[in-house]
Every structure is written in structure tokens, then in C-alpha cells.
C-alpha positions in Angstrom: -12.8 -71.9 3.7 -12.4 -74.9 6.1 -14.4 -77.0 3.7 -12.0 -76.1 0.9 -8.9 -76.9 2.9 -10.2 -80.3 4.0 -12.0 -81.1 0.8 -9.7 -84.1 0.0 -10.7 -85.7 3.3 -14.5 -85.6 2.9 -15.1 -85.3 -0.9 -16.9 -88.4 -2.3 -14.9 -90.7 -4.6 -15.2 -90.0 -8.3 -16.5 -93.2 -9.8 -16.8 -92.0 -13.4 -15.0 -93.5 -16.3 -13.7 -90.1 -17.5 -10.8 -90.0 -15.1 -7.3 -90.3 -16.6 -6.5 -93.8 -15.5 -2.8 -93.8 -16.3 -2.2 -90.8 -14.1 -4.3 -92.5 -11.4 -2.2 -95.6 -11.8 1.1 -93.7 -11.5 -0.2 -91.9 -8.4 -1.2 -95.3 -6.8 2.3 -96.6 -7.5 3.8 -93.4 -5.8 1.5 -93.9 -2.8 2.4 -97.6 -2.3 6.1 -96.9 -2.7 5.9 -94.1 -0.2 4.3 -96.4 2.4 7.0 -99.0 1.7 9.8 -96.4 2.1 8.5 -94.9 5.3 7.9 -98.3 6.8 11.5 -99.2 6.1 12.7 -95.7 7.4 10.7 -96.0 10.6 11.9 -99.5 11.3 15.4 -98.2 10.8 14.8 -95.3 13.2 13.4 -97.6 15.8 16.5 -99.8 15.5 14.5 -102.8 14.3 16.1 -102.9 10.8 19.4 -101.7 9.5 19.1 -100.1 6.1 21.5 -98.1 3.9 19.9 -94.8 2.7 23.1 -93.5 1.2 23.2 -95.8 -1.8 21.3 -98.6 -3.6 17.6 -99.3 -3.4 16.8 -97.2 -0.3 18.7 -94.3 -1.8 16.9 -94.3 -5.1 13.4 -95.3 -3.9 12.5 -91.8 -2.4 13.8 -90.1 -5.5 11.5 -92.3 -7.7 8.6 -91.4 -5.4 9.3 -87.7 -5.6 9.5 -87.9 -9.4 6.2 -89.7 -9.6 4.4 -87.2 -7.3 5.8 -84.2 -9.2 5.1 -85.7 -12.6 1.5 -86.6 -11.7 0.9 -83.3 -10.1 2.1 -81.5 -13.2 0.0 -83.6 -15.5 -3.1 -82.9 -13.3 -2.3 -79.2 -13.1 -2.3 -78.9 -16.9 -5.8 -80.4 -17.0 -7.4 -78.7 -14.0 -9.4 -75.5 -14.1 -7.8 -72.5 -12.3 -10.7 -72.2 -9.8 -10.1 -75.8 -8.5 -6.4 -75.2 -8.5 -6.7 -72.2 -6.2 -8.5 -74.3 -3.6 -5.8 -76.9 -4.0 -3.0 -74.4 -3.5 -4.7 -73.1 -0.3 -4.9 -76.7 1.0 -1.3 -77.4 0.2 -0.2 -74.2 1.9 -2.2 -74.8 5.0 -1.0 -78.4 5.4 2.6 -77.4 4.7 2.3 -74.9 7.5 0.9 -77.5 9.8 3.7 -79.9 9.1 6.3 -77.2 9.7 4.7 -76.1 13.0 4.1 -79.7 14.3 7.6 -80.9 13.4 9.1 -77.8 15.0 7.3 -78.6 18.2 8.1 -82.4 18.1 11.5 -82.4 16.4 13.0 -78.9 16.9 16.4 -80.0 15.7 15.1 -81.5 12.4 11.9 -79.7 11.7 10.6 -79.7 8.2 10.8 -76.2 6.7 10.6 -77.2 3.1 9.3 -80.7 2.4 7.4 -82.2 -0.5 4.1 -80.4 0.2 5.9 -77.0 0.4 7.7 -77.8 -2.9 4.5 -78.9 -4.6 2.7 -75.8 -3.4 5.4 -73.6 -4.8 5.5 -75.6 -8.0 1.8 -75.2 -8.4 2.1 -71.4 -8.0 4.9 -71.2 -10.5 3.1 -73.4 -13.0 0.6 -70.6 -13.6 3.3 -69.1 -15.8 3.6 -72.3 -17.9 0.1 -73.7 -18.1 -0.8 -74.3 -21.8 2.5 -72.8 -23.0 4.5 -75.7 -24.3 7.5 -73.7 -25.5 7.9 -72.2 -22.1 7.7 -75.7 -20.6 10.4 -77.0 -22.9 12.7 -74.1 -22.3 12.3 -74.2 -18.5 13.0 -78.0 -18.5 16.1 -77.4 -20.7 17.4 -74.6 -18.5 16.9 -76.5 -15.2 18.4 -79.6 -16.6 21.5 -77.7 -18.0 22.0 -75.9 -14.7 21.7 -79.1 -12.7 24.2 -81.0 -14.9 26.7 -78.1 -15.0 26.6 -76.4 -11.6 28.7 -78.1 -9.0 26.4 -77.4 -6.0 22.8 -78.1 -5.1 20.6 -76.9 -2.3 21.4 -80.1 -0.4 25.1 -79.2 -0.5 24.2 -75.8 1.1 22.4 -77.5 4.0 25.3 -79.8 4.4 27.8 -77.0 4.3 25.9 -75.0 7.0 25.2 -78.2 9.0 21.4 -77.7 8.8 19.5 -80.9 9.5 15.9 -81.5 8.5 13.8 -84.6 8.4 12.6 -83.8 4.9 14.0 -81.4 2.3 12.6 -81.3 -1.3 13.9 -78.2 -3.0 11.9 -76.7 -5.9 15.1 -77.0 -8.0 15.6 -79.3 -9.8 12.3 -81.1 -9.1 10.2 -78.4 -10.8 11.5 -79.8 -14.1 9.6 -83.0 -13.5 6.5 -81.0 -12.6 6.8 -79.3 -16.0 7.5 -82.6 -17.7 4.1 -83.8 -16.3 2.4 -80.7 -17.7 4.1 -81.2 -21.1 3.1 -84.9 -21.3 -0.5 -84.4 -19.9 -2.1 -84.7 -23.3 -0.2 -87.9 -24.0 -1.3 -89.7 -20.9 -4.7 -90.8 -22.3 -4.4 -94.6 -21.8 -7.7 -95.5 -20.2 -7.9 -99.2 -20.8 -7.3 -100.5 -17.3 -9.8 -103.3 -16.5 -12.9 -102.1 -14.7 -12.4 -104.6 -12.0 -9.5 -102.4 -10.9 -10.7 -98.9 -11.7 -14.1 -99.4 -10.1 -12.7 -101.0 -7.0 -12.7 -98.9 -3.8 -9.0 -99.5 -3.2 -8.0 -98.1 -6.6 -10.3 -95.0 -6.1 -9.0 -94.3 -2.5 -5.3 -94.7 -3.4 -5.6 -92.5 -6.5 -8.0 -89.8 -5.2 -7.0 -89.5 -1.5 -3.3 -89.0 -1.9 -3.0 -86.0 0.4 -4.9 -87.6 3.3 -2.9 -90.7 3.0 0.4 -88.7 2.9 -0.6 -86.8 6.0 -1.9 -89.7 8.0 0.2 -92.7 7.1 3.4 -91.7 9.0 1.6 -90.9 12.4 -0.1 -94.3 12.1 3.1 -96.2 11.3 5.0 -94.5 14.1 2.2 -95.1 16.6 2.0 -98.8 15.7 5.8 -99.2 15.9 6.0 -97.3 19.2 3.1 -99.4 20.6 4.7 -102.7 19.4 8.1 -101.7 20.8 6.6 -100.8 24.2 4.6 -104.0 24.2 7.6 -106.3 23.5 9.8 -104.3 25.9 7.4 -104.9 28.7 7.2 -108.6 28.1 
């Protein structure tokens, strides 16, 4: 079981030409944008940079990142065999639990009880009802979109109303619609004409195939580097 949970960390890179390069490319974009966003966010938190996260670029950037992750996960889900997906679900669940426990210990006033991994885990479970069923996918997307455009409140509004603070909150609604959109478009994402100099490079393969380890490790690394730099310059 341990091997299944940590498979993304130790599994060898897939160097075959049968991977879906467009999905890999979109996943790479999501990873790079995520690192950019968290770098800016951490610099802001350390008081080294003043950024506006309520509007403009820094408001929309995380939403683009979430869309890309949900879309790519949905597209991959439509193509993956159920046996492999079960292992993936277990891994997402365990790491979601680890994030909740660790943030509760480190940041009890803002611990993450339902972040992006939690949401992707639940989306993956729900997707079992929609895999290979295009009509259901269309209908669910239509229903979620209609509700989001017509209902006056969202889950974020509920958190705000009850004054609940969390470092990361990614509700399954309405983001599940983009997961379903990825499933719906999976067969259309067959563009595999990226130059071999890119797709065969180790950087491309790591960024596209080690998304989960990068997600889990990049923030602790960034925060440690910034804390060390701040301590160093403070002592000078």
C-alpha cells in the first residue's frame, strides 16, 4: 500500500511517444503558473512584496491554475483504467489528509480542510458516475453552470458569512464542471506534434509526470528559502 501511495515519487519517467502531449503541455503550464503564484504569495506574506490578490492578475492567476488542473485531471481520468485510478484516489486521499493534519498543527487558525487535493479526490470519486457517458457529462456541466450563474451565493460566501478562515479552499462546486469538461474533451486532445527536443527532455517529463510531488514539495521549499534569506539579511 505504501508503494501505491508514493508511486508518483519513485515511478520512473515515461519516455514513450504514446503520451498525450497536449495534456502534458497544459499540465506543465499549470505547474509553472502555480510556482509563480506561490512565489508571489509567499513574498507578499513575508512582507517583501505588496500584491493585490482581490483583483487583476493575482486574482485571476490562481483561478486559471485551478481550471487547468481540473481540466487536465478530468481528461486523464477519462483515459485511465479504473485499477490505476483506484491507486490514484488512495494517494490523493492520503496526501489530502496529511495536508489537513499538518496545516492544523502549523496554522490552526487557517488550516486547510478542503483544498485542491481534497477537491480533486472527490471529483475523481464522482467521475465514476460520468466516465464514458457523454450525455451525463453534458447535462452535469449544464446544471452546474446554470446554478452558478443563477444562485446568489457560493461556498466562499458561506465561509465569509460564518467568518471561517482557511489558507486554501477549493470547493467541488463549481469546479467539478471543469473536471467534466476535461472528460468530455479527452478524445479531442490528440495533438501530439510537439518537437521531440521538448517532449524527450527530462524537464518536460518531470514537470508533466511529477505534478503531485511538485505540488507537495514546492511550497515548503519556497517558504524555507524565504525564511532563511530573511533571517540571513536580518542578521547582517
